[in-house]
N, CA, C and O atoms as a DFTB+ gen file, in Angstrom:
312 C
 N C O
     1  1       0.848      -1.186      -0.143
     2  2       0.031      -0.034       0.061
     3  2       0.822       1.210       0.039
     4  3       0.215       2.268      -0.125
     5  1       2.078       1.215       0.181
     6  2       3.116       2.233       0.375
     7  2       3.663       2.837      -0.842
     8  3       3.927       4.030      -0.993
     9  1       3.810       1.866      -1.719
    10  2       4.262       2.124      -3.034
    11  2       3.326       2.313      -4.257
    12  3       2.177       1.887      -4.135
    13  1       3.648       2.837      -5.294
    14  2       2.802       2.741      -6.380
    15  2       2.567       1.160      -6.822
    16  3       3.089       0.198      -6.259
    17  1       1.783       1.110      -7.806
    18  2       1.790      -0.320      -8.473
    19  2       2.945      -0.478      -9.221
    20  3       3.448       0.202     -10.116
    21  1       3.278      -1.554      -8.653
    22  2       4.446      -2.383      -9.417
    23  2       6.101      -1.809      -9.166
    24  3       7.081      -2.128      -9.839
    25  1       6.068      -1.017      -8.170
    26  2       7.216       0.160      -7.642
    27  2       7.588      -0.504      -6.442
    28  3       8.605       0.034      -6.005
    29  1       7.048      -1.825      -5.422
    30  2       7.618      -2.245      -4.284
    31  2       9.155      -2.872      -4.801
    32  3       9.423      -3.464      -5.847
    33  1       9.884      -2.568      -3.854
    34  2      11.283      -3.125      -4.111
    35  2      11.150      -4.447      -3.491
    36  3      10.248      -4.772      -2.719
    37  1      12.392      -5.392      -4.002
    38  2      12.403      -7.153      -3.763
    39  2      12.485      -7.140      -2.229
    40  3      11.823      -7.947      -1.576
    41  1      13.308      -6.216      -1.630
    42  2      13.651      -6.737      -0.302
    43  2      12.766      -5.135       0.680
    44  3      12.342      -4.070       0.230
    45  1      12.807      -5.659       2.027
    46  2      12.446      -4.636       2.832
    47  2      13.604      -3.747       3.779
    48  3      13.522      -3.319       4.931
    49  1      14.511      -3.687       2.945
    50  2      15.630      -3.209       3.510
    51  2      15.824      -1.508       4.075
    52  3      16.463      -0.894       4.930
    53  1      14.982      -1.280       3.156
    54  2      14.802       0.492       3.650
    55  2      13.419       0.691       4.382
    56  3      12.769       1.727       4.247
    57  1      13.067      -0.226       5.061
    58  2      11.519      -0.046       5.887
    59  2      11.594       1.057       6.904
    60  3      10.642       1.765       7.231
    61  1      12.997       1.147       7.441
    62  2      12.838       2.536       8.663
    63  2      12.541       3.594       7.887
    64  3      11.900       4.561       8.298
    65  1      12.943       3.485       6.835
    66  2      12.597       4.855       5.713
    67  2      11.219       5.205       5.417
    68  3      10.645       6.285       5.562
    69  1      10.778       4.045       4.958
    70  2       9.259       4.107       5.109
    71  2       8.479       4.706       6.248
    72  3       7.712       5.669       6.233
    73  1       8.859       3.890       7.280
    74  2       8.218       4.282       8.574
    75  2       8.032       5.842       8.879
    76  3       7.010       6.405       9.271
    77  1       9.625       6.543       8.522
    78  2       9.814       7.607       9.078
    79  2       8.996       8.805       8.201
    80  3       8.742       9.930       8.630
    81  1       8.593       8.187       6.648
    82  2       7.956       8.820       5.712
    83  2       6.446       9.360       6.689
    84  3       5.983      10.454       7.011
    85  1       6.039       7.874       6.910
    86  2       4.209       7.906       7.470
    87  2       4.145       8.807       8.842
    88  3       3.264       9.595       9.185
    89  1       5.327       8.450       9.500
    90  2       5.561       9.178      10.702
    91  2       5.210      10.604      10.161
    92  3       4.085      11.079      10.309
    93  1       6.182      11.236       9.555
    94  2       6.280      12.784       9.276
    95  2       4.860      13.065       8.597
    96  3       4.301      14.142       8.803
    97  1       4.206      11.952       7.679
    98  2       2.977      12.322       7.211
    99  2       1.777      12.724       7.985
   100  3       0.948      13.623       7.839
   101  1       2.009      11.414       9.188
   102  2       0.642      11.679       9.859
   103  2       0.843      12.002      11.235
   104  3      -0.010      11.628      12.040
   105  1       2.268      12.913      11.794
   106  2       2.854      13.307      12.869
   107  2       2.546      12.542      13.766
   108  3       1.666      12.876      14.559
   109  1       3.209      11.288      13.873
   110  2       2.875      10.570      14.953
   111  2       4.670       9.873      15.249
   112  3       5.213       9.297      14.306
   113  1       5.256       9.987      16.310
   114  2       6.294       9.047      16.445
   115  2       6.791       8.128      15.794
   116  3       6.174       7.065      15.737
   117  1       7.884       8.256      15.206
   118  2       8.242       7.178      14.449
   119  2       8.273       5.943      14.732
   120  3       8.020       5.109      13.863
   121  1       8.681       5.491      16.370
   122  2       8.457       4.183      16.890
   123  2       6.923       3.950      17.396
   124  3       6.642       3.165      18.301
   125  1       6.204       4.545      16.863
   126  2       4.977       4.164      17.185
   127  2       4.086       3.893      15.714
   128  3       2.864       4.042      15.728
   129  1       4.768       3.507      14.527
   130  2       4.170       3.743      13.239
   131  2       4.135       1.849      13.238
   132  3       5.071       1.152      13.630
   133  1       2.967       1.392      12.760
   134  2       2.706      -0.053      12.876
   135  2       1.812      -0.443      11.331
   136  3       2.102       0.371      10.454
   137  1       1.077      -1.232      10.995
   138  2       0.344      -1.445      10.037
   139  2      -0.837      -0.706      10.031
   140  3      -1.296      -0.262       8.979
   141  1      -1.398      -0.526      11.173
   142  2      -2.718       0.255      11.144
   143  2      -2.294       1.759      10.621
   144  3      -3.036       2.309       9.807
   145  1      -0.968       2.505      11.134
   146  2      -0.754       3.735      10.441
   147  2      -0.710       3.769       9.212
   148  3      -1.197       4.718       8.597
   149  1      -0.031       2.589       8.514
   150  2       0.140       2.695       6.992
   151  2      -1.298       2.840       6.492
   152  3      -1.464       3.806       5.748
   153  1      -2.484       2.007       6.770
   154  2      -3.715       1.830       6.394
   155  2      -4.300       3.300       6.543
   156  3      -5.089       3.603       5.648
   157  1      -4.031       4.382       7.619
   158  2      -4.588       5.120       7.538
   159  2      -3.893       6.367       6.709
   160  3      -4.483       7.376       6.323
   161  1      -2.508       6.056       6.532
   162  2      -1.758       6.811       5.635
   163  2      -2.333       6.914       4.282
   164  3      -2.670       7.930       3.675
   165  1      -2.399       5.360       3.824
   166  2      -3.131       5.107       2.470
   167  2      -4.503       5.747       2.098
   168  3      -4.801       6.363       1.075
   169  1      -5.196       5.471       3.094
   170  2      -6.765       6.142       3.056
   171  2      -6.529       7.485       2.945
   172  3      -7.286       8.197       2.284
   173  1      -5.635       7.887       3.475
   174  2      -5.863       9.770       3.481
   175  2      -5.165      10.149       2.281
   176  3      -4.800      11.320       2.172
   177  1      -4.906       9.234       1.270
   178  2      -4.452       9.560       0.414
   179  2      -2.881      10.282      -0.287
   180  3      -2.631      10.878      -1.334
   181  1      -2.229       9.945       0.659
   182  2      -0.812      10.168       0.869
   183  2      -0.047      10.125      -0.549
   184  3      -0.394       9.092      -1.121
   185  1       1.012      10.981      -1.453
   186  2       1.565      10.315      -2.510
   187  2       2.272       9.216      -2.119
   188  3       3.005       9.230      -1.131
   189  1       2.066       8.026      -2.994
   190  2       2.643       6.725      -2.927
   191  2       4.400       6.820      -3.448
   192  3       4.796       7.643      -4.274
   193  1       5.278       5.807      -2.770
   194  2       6.504       5.955      -3.313
   195  2       6.750       5.556      -4.759
   196  3       6.006       4.665      -5.166
   197  1       7.462       5.938      -5.441
   198  2       7.796       5.574      -6.724
   199  2       8.993       4.558      -6.724
   200  3       9.722       4.477      -5.735
   201  1       9.193       3.771      -7.855
   202  2      10.228       2.710      -7.965
   203  2      11.575       3.736      -7.486
   204  3      11.702       4.956      -7.591
   205  1      12.361       2.846      -7.007
   206  2      13.871       3.683      -6.645
   207  2      13.664       4.678      -5.793
   208  3      14.715       5.249      -5.503
   209  1      12.784       5.076      -5.316
   210  2      12.657       6.134      -4.278
   211  2      13.713       6.024      -3.064
   212  3      14.455       6.839      -2.516
   213  1      13.422       4.515      -2.874
   214  2      14.080       4.076      -1.663
   215  2      15.081       3.466      -1.671
   216  3      15.564       3.060      -0.614
   217  1      15.826       3.172      -3.208
   218  2      16.864       2.352      -3.158
   219  2      17.873       3.175      -2.317
   220  3      17.695       4.338      -1.958
   221  1      19.213       2.226      -1.993
   222  2      20.124       3.041      -1.279
   223  2      20.964       4.033      -1.692
   224  3      21.380       4.890      -0.913
   225  1      21.300       3.986      -3.048
   226  2      21.572       5.012      -4.046
   227  2      21.113       6.258      -4.039
   228  3      21.706       7.337      -4.058
   229  1      19.779       5.930      -4.004
   230  2      19.174       7.480      -4.281
   231  2      18.767       8.150      -2.659
   232  3      17.973       9.090      -2.663
   233  1      19.219       7.746      -1.531
   234  2      19.268       8.043      -0.635
   235  2      20.093       9.096       0.028
   236  3      21.263       8.809       0.283
   237  1      19.673      10.182       0.315
   238  2      21.022      11.413       0.860
   239  2      21.691      10.684       1.869
   240  3      21.264       9.682       2.443
   241  1      22.765      11.253       2.044
   242  2      23.507      11.146       3.414
   243  2      22.874      11.884       4.361
   244  3      23.018      11.415       5.490
   245  1      22.327      12.718       4.309
   246  2      21.732      13.400       5.520
   247  2      20.122      12.731       5.956
   248  3      19.584      12.905       7.049
   249  1      19.684      12.131       5.079
   250  2      18.640      11.064       5.262
   251  2      19.310       9.873       6.005
   252  3      18.800       9.411       7.026
   253  1      20.274       9.465       5.563
   254  2      21.168       8.257       6.328
   255  2      21.516       8.569       7.654
   256  3      21.253       7.709       8.494
   257  1      22.031       9.575       8.013
   258  2      21.862      10.256       9.153
   259  2      21.244      10.519       9.803
   260  3      21.542      10.420      10.993
   261  1      20.109      10.973       9.429
   262  2      19.033      10.906      10.240
   263  2      18.053       9.592      10.694
   264  3      17.323       9.711      11.678
   265  1      18.081       8.560      10.050
   266  2      17.934       7.457      10.306
   267  2      18.762       6.862      11.295
   268  3      18.314       6.323      12.307
   269  1      19.960       6.957      11.012
   270  2      21.018       6.423      12.077
   271  2      20.509       7.001      13.779
   272  3      20.401       6.334      14.808
   273  1      20.307       8.265      13.581
   274  2      20.122       8.883      14.831
   275  2      18.644       8.237      15.477
   276  3      18.410       7.993      16.661
   277  1      17.890       8.080      14.484
   278  2      16.306       7.458      15.083
   279  2      16.498       6.486      15.518
   280  3      16.001       6.241      16.618
   281  1      17.366       5.427      14.797
   282  2      17.678       3.942      15.391
   283  2      18.343       4.145      17.132
   284  3      18.101       3.324      18.017
   285  1      18.854       4.898      17.256
   286  2      20.022       5.056      18.224
   287  2      18.633       4.938      19.573
   288  3      17.743       5.788      19.609
   289  1      18.688       3.747      20.589
   290  2      17.695       3.621      21.760
   291  2      16.400       3.219      21.180
   292  3      15.470       3.082      21.974
   293  1      16.176       3.000      19.877
   294  2      15.137       2.479      19.541
   295  2      14.467       1.299      19.879
   296  3      13.278       1.140      19.602
   297  1      15.347       0.202      20.635
   298  2      14.997      -0.751      21.438
   299  2      14.442      -0.404      22.464
   300  3      13.626      -1.232      22.870
   301  1      14.575       0.717      23.212
   302  2      14.165       1.053      24.456
   303  2      12.945       1.470      24.226
   304  3      12.191       1.456      25.199
   305  1      12.489       1.871      23.129
   306  2      11.025       2.674      23.247
   307  2       9.974       1.839      23.146
   308  3       9.720       0.977      22.305
   309  1       9.240       2.290      24.357
   310  2       7.925       1.447      24.026
   311  2       6.574       2.130      23.269
   312  3       5.583       1.438      23.035
């Protein structure tokens, strides 16, 4: 539901980036995003991700650093 038809990648290696996008769009903390939030995001009609948008070579260094910062202590959040 996150990707435009036919645009989903083979692996989910960048799923944290997907969660971050939904988090920002819905204004919900990143660590509280689950399938229900993805469903709400889809129903609200946010633009779907396109093929290659979340490929590692297309993600900026700033965004990669943001994700590393978000993941620090993530296992301790509830």
